[in-house]
C-alpha positions in Angstrom: 10.0 7.3 14.0 9.4 5.0 11.8 5.4 5.9 10.0 3.5 3.9 7.8 0.9 5.3 6.2 -2.5 3.7 4.4 -3.5 5.8 2.5 -2.7 9.3 0.4 -6.2 11.3 0.5 -6.5 14.4 1.7 -5.6 13.2 5.3 -3.2 10.7 4.8 -1.3 12.7 2.2 -1.0 15.8 4.3 -0.4 13.9 6.9 2.9 12.2 5.2 4.1 15.6 4.0 3.8 16.4 8.2 4.9 14.4 9.2 8.5 13.9 6.8 8.6 17.7 6.8 9.0 16.9 10.6 11.6 14.5 10.6 9.7 10.6 10.8 10.8 8.4 8.6 7.3 7.8 6.3 6.0 5.2 4.0 2.8 5.8 2.1 0.8 4.2 -0.2 -2.3 3.9 -2.0 -4.4 1.6 -3.3 -2.5 0.8 -6.5 0.8 2.0 -7.4 3.7 3.8 -6.3 4.7 6.6 -9.3 0.7 7.3 -9.0 1.3 8.6 -5.2 0.6 12.3 -5.6 4.7 14.2 -6.0 2.8 16.7 -3.6 1.9 14.0 -0.4 6.4 13.1 -1.1 7.1 17.1 -1.8 9.5 16.5 2.2 10.9 13.3 2.3 7.8 10.3 2.9 8.3 7.8 0.9 5.6 6.3 -1.7 5.6 2.5 -1.5 3.7 -0.5 -2.4 0.8 -0.5 0.3 1.9 -4.2 1.8 5.1 -2.4 1.8 3.5 0.5 3.8 4.0 -0.2 7.9 5.9 -2.9 7.3 9.4 -2.6 10.2 7.0 1.0 11.2 6.9 1.5 15.0 2.8 3.2 14.5 0.5 3.1 11.8 -2.1 5.4 10.1 -4.9 3.9 8.4 -6.1 6.7 6.4 -9.5 4.9 3.7 -12.8 4.9 2.3 -14.6 3.3 5.9 -16.0 0.6 3.6 -12.5 0.1 1.6 -11.0 -1.5 4.9 -12.7 -5.1 4.9 -9.3 -5.1 1.8 -7.2 -4.7 3.4 -4.5 -8.3 2.8 -4.7 -9.3 6.2 -1.2 -9.0 8.0 -1.3 -5.5 5.8 -1.5 -3.7 9.7 1.0 -5.1 11.6 -0.1 -6.3 15.8 1.5 -4.5 18.5 2.1 -0.7 17.3 -0.6 1.7 17.5 -2.1 2.2 15.4 -4.3 5.2 14.1 -7.7 5.3 12.6 -9.3 8.9 10.8 -12.3 7.8 8.9 -15.7 8.2 8.8 -18.6 6.1 7.4 -20.6 8.3 5.2 -23.4 6.3 4.4 -25.7 8.3 1.9 -22.4 10.1 0.1 -19.5 6.8 0.1 -19.9 3.8 2.0 -23.2 2.2 1.7 -24.5 0.2 4.5 -22.5 -1.0 6.7 -25.1 -2.7 8.7 -22.7 -3.5 12.6 -22.3 -0.1 12.8 -25.7 1.0 11.6 -26.9 -1.6 14.4 -24.0 0.5 17.1 -20.9 -0.8 16.4 -18.5 2.5 16.7 -16.8 3.2 12.9 -12.7 2.9 14.3 -14.2 -0.8 16.9 -15.8 -2.3 13.9 -12.3 -1.1 11.5 -10.3 -2.5 15.3 -12.3 -5.9 15.0 -10.9 -5.8 10.8 -7.2 -5.3 11.7 -7.0 -7.8 13.9 -5.8 -5.3 16.8 -6.6 -3.2 20.3 -4.2 -1.1 19.8 -6.1 1.7 17.6 -6.5 5.0 18.0 -9.9 7.6 16.9 -7.9 11.0 16.1 -7.8 13.4 12.3 -11.3 11.4 11.4 -12.6 15.8 12.0 -10.6 18.1 10.7 -10.4 19.0 6.9 -6.7 18.4 6.1 -5.9 22.1 4.8 -6.1 22.5 9.3 -4.3 19.6 9.9 -1.8 21.1 6.8 -1.7 24.3 8.1 -2.6 25.2 11.8 -0.8 24.1 13.6 1.2 25.5 15.8 3.4 25.7 18.9 2.2 24.0 22.6 1.0 26.5 24.4 -0.1 29.4 21.8 -3.6 31.0 22.3 -6.9 29.6 21.2 -4.8 26.3 19.3 -6.8 23.7 17.6 -7.6 20.8 20.3 -8.0 17.2 18.2 -10.1 14.2 20.6 -8.2 10.8 20.2 -10.4 8.0 21.5 -8.6 4.2 22.4 -6.7 2.5 25.6 -5.1 4.2 28.4 -1.2 3.3 27.8 1.7 4.3 26.3 0.9 3.8 22.3 -1.7 6.7 23.2 1.4 8.7 24.6 2.6 8.0 21.5 0.0 9.2 20.1 -1.2 12.0 21.8 2.9 13.5 21.7 2.4 12.9 17.7 -0.5 14.8 18.0 1.1 17.8 19.8 4.0 17.8 17.5 1.8 17.9 14.8 0.6 21.4 16.2 -2.8 20.7 18.1 -3.6 19.8 21.5 -4.7 16.4 22.2 -7.3 15.8 24.7 -8.8 12.0 26.2 -11.8 11.5 24.3 -11.7 8.0 25.9 -11.5 4.6 25.1 -12.9 3.4 21.9 -15.8 1.9 22.5 -16.5 5.9 23.6 -15.4 6.8 19.9 -18.7 7.5 18.7 -18.3 10.7 20.6 -16.9 12.3 17.6 -17.9 10.8 14.7 -20.3 13.0 12.3 -22.6 14.7 13.1 -21.6 15.0 17.0 -20.8 18.3 18.6 -16.8 18.2 18.7 -17.0 17.3 14.4 -15.4 19.5 11.9 -14.4 22.2 14.9 -11.6 23.8 15.8 -12.3 23.8 19.1 -9.9 25.0 22.0 -9.9 22.3 25.2 -12.1 23.4 26.6 -14.6 23.8 24.3 -13.7 20.1 22.5 -14.2 18.8 26.2 -17.3 19.8 26.4 -18.8 19.5 23.5 -17.4 15.8 23.8 -19.2 15.6 26.9 -22.4 16.6 25.2 -22.7 14.6 21.8 -25.7 12.1 21.4 -25.5 8.7 21.0 -27.7 8.0 18.3 -26.2 8.8 14.8 -28.5 11.4 13.0 -29.9 11.1 10.6 -27.9 12.1 7.4 -25.4 10.1 8.6 -27.3 6.7 8.8 -27.8 4.8 5.4 -31.5 5.9 4.1 
């Protein structure tokens, strides 16, 4: 599959490494020139490109940039008509500053989808430590396999995202629609946990809708 990744940090860079290793055609970009993408990101075959070219002709796009930088993506950088994975989180005190719509209750990935102008956004990989994403994927059926919640609309795009998560070595769990993606935002019971399917489902159900104080603007 042709995959475009915008963002070459811990999560985006790790996905570039793993997906290229699995045989996908991966193009990856940071916010600067291609030659500034770290060598380890491309060591398994991903191609470093400019951000405007990363998602061109892609069959799936991954956006893995700080939440505050989403408005800076040039129009058309992320195409419509393909599944878009959004991996990020809103950290107002730690990094992003105030984003009023999110503070007012709009789920983070719903806000991102509005900026990107697409209704095919899926929230996943936002709560797993990057080293675990790199090292802890195991074959389907392995006891204790880590489960990852995926929020987004049902249909063929969702099936594509589920299959990709499984291929990476994790159990995909339906996290509901994108409007329910608050269940896996920072501070929720599932966030940052390496739970199996049963515990992940329970944690999603137990999530409070109100953002905890440490993940609201001061």
